[in-house]
N, C-alpha and C positions, 0 to 999 in steps of 0.2 A: 782597572780590572781586578786588582787584589781586593780593593774595598768592596766591589760588587760581589766577588766570590765569597768574601767574609760574611757579607750580609745574607747571602743565600744560605750559607752554612748555619748562621744564627737563626734564620727563619725556619729552617728545615724541621727542628724539633717541634716548633709551634704548629707548623702545618700538619705534621704527623699526629700531634695531640688533637688538633681540630678534626682531622679525619677520623681518629679513633672515637671522638665524641659523637660523630655523625654515623658511625658504623654499627649502630644498635638495631636489633630486630626483636620485636616482641611476638611470641607465638602463643596463641590461645587454643586450648583444646576443651571442648565440651563433651563429656562422657556420660552415656546412659546405658548401663548394662554392658553388653559386648560391642556397642556401637559408639564410635567417636567422630566428632566433627571438628576440624582444625583449620586454622588460618594463621598466617604469619605476615607481619607488615613492618616496614622500616619505621623506626621510631627515634628521630633526632631528639636530643635533650631539650626539654621545655617547649616542645611543639606538639599541638594536638594532632593526632592522626585518626582517621576515620575510614571505615570500610563497611559497605553494604552490598552483599551479593552471595554467591555460592561458596560452599566450603568443601574441603577435602573430606570424603567419607571413608571410614574404615569399618568393616563389619556389615551385617545385613540389616540395614535400616533405611527409612525413607530419606530422600534427598531433602536437605533443609538449607535455607539461607540464614545469614547472620547479620546483625548490626554490631560492630565492635568499635568503640571509641576509647582512646587512651591518650594519656600524657605521661611521658617518662621524665621524672625529676631526679636531679642529683642533690642529695642532702649535704649539709655542711661537713659531716664526718665522712663523706665519700661513698655513702651507700646510695642505692637506687630505689626510688619509690615510684610505683606505677598507680596512677589514677585510672580506673577502668569502668566501663559500662558495656555489658554483653547481653545480647538477646538472640535467642534461637527461634526461628519461625515455625509455625505449625500449619495445618491445613487452612485455618482461618488466620490471615495475617494480622487481624486486629486482636487475636488472642494467642500470643506466643506462649508455648508451654513453659519457658524458662527465661527469666531475666535476673540479672545480678549486677550490682554496682558497689564500688568501694575503693579502698586504697590498700596497697600491700607492698612490703619490702621485697625486693628481688636481688638475687646474686647471680652473676653470669653463669649460665650452664646448669643452674639448679632449679628444676621445676618446683612450683609451689601450688599446693591445693588451696586456692584462694576462696572458693565458696562451694557449698554443697547444699542442695535443696531439692526436695521432691524426686529423688532418684537421680538427679543430675549432679555432675561434678564439673567445676570450672578450674582448669589447671593453666597457670600462666608461667611462661619461661622467658627470661631475658637471654638473647643470643648475641654474642660478640665477645671481644677481648678487652678487658680493662688494663690500663697501665698500672703495673705493680699488683700487689695482692689486694683483692677486694675484702673489705671488712666482713667478718662473719655476722650472720643475722640469726636471731632467735625468733621463731614464729609463735606468737601467742594466738590462741584459738577461742572463739566464742561458740558454745554449743547451746542451741535453743530448740524448743519443741512446743508446738501447740497441740494439745490433745483434747479432742471433743468426742467423748464416748469411745467408739472403736477406731475412729479416724485420727490419724497422727500426722503432723507436718513438721518434720525436723529441718532446721536450717542452721548451718555452721558457716562461720567466716574466720579466716585468718585476719586479725585486726590490729589496728594501731589506735592509741588513745586519741580522743578528741576528733575522730573522723567518723563520717556517716556511712552506713551500710544499708542496703535494701535488697529485697528479693521479691519477685512476683511470679506466681505460678497459675497457669490455667490448665484445667483438666475437664474431661467429659465431652459429650457431644453438644450440638447446637441446642438441643432440647433441654439439657441439664448441665449447664456450664458452671463449674465451681472455680472461684477465684480466691487466691490467698495472697495477702500482701503483708510484708513485715519490714519495718524500719528500725534500725538500731543506732544508738550513739553512745559508745563507751567513753566515759570521762577519764581524766587523769587519775592516777592512783594516789592514795594518801600514803603517809609514812609507813603504815602497816601493810601496804600492798592492796588494800581493798579499794574498790572504785564503784561509782554509780553507773549503772546501765539504764539509759532511757530507751523506751521502746514504744512503738505504736503498731497495731496489728488489725487486720480485718479478714474475715472469712465469710464469703457469700456463696450461696447455692441458688443460682438463678437470681430472683429478686429478694430472696430471704437472707437476712443476716444471721449467720450461725454463731459468730464470735466477733467481738470488737473490743478495743480497749487501748489505753495508753497509760504509762506510768513509769516507775523506775524500780529497779532491784539493786541491792548492794551485793556485789560479788567479790570474792577473794580467790585469786588463782590457786588451783589445787584443792580448794575446799569444796564442799558439797553444793548441790544445785539449790537455787531459790525459786519460788513459785508465786504466782498471782492468779486470781480468778480472771477469766476473760469472757464470761457469759455463762448461760445455763449449760451445765455439764462440760464446760471448757476450762482448761487450765494451761497457763503459759509458764514454762520453766526455762531457766538459763543457768549456765555455769561457765567458768573461765578456766582455761588450761594453759600452762606454759609449754 
């Protein structure tokens, strides 16, 4: 009986630790002006979680459904990294107004603005209690913009080096649908802090391509923006912030 009791006492911290690892919830909130759409889902470490369905709506806006896929990872230094893919539905399910995908560091109880595009903001929050003090995180941000004449398409991401990021936007009616796609890959920094940003973009208005291109820009956090031509009267710019 004593041995059994001792084993139970020894196993208790392990059980509590395992329970803590399974007790995480990831909340996503998509905001457009005064309207927000949110959903929270249990997110065990290293397990993919997926949701497709209705959201909680706050503000005066149309009801929307979402697709939200995520994997919560624990890094070697004890931080949490979330791999995410989010999509908000529109009137036409084949043309969602906002999609974003990427990876971001999260700290329990600290919401992070993970992506911003086309008037939409994607906020991610890790809910739960970690054992001990969670390591502090510094969020680096990529700010990009495609400008074609008077039309402007800003897209920002909280980013990690050597990870891929993407955004897709649809706007307009069935007669004049405009689609914007952007893919980014920030590489690791050199000793001076500068890094190479690889990008690919496409802007279409119906069947007409207004802008397209792929290439790379050399960015340094805190320095000015860099730019490249993306077609007739179109310029793509990017800068990095710490």
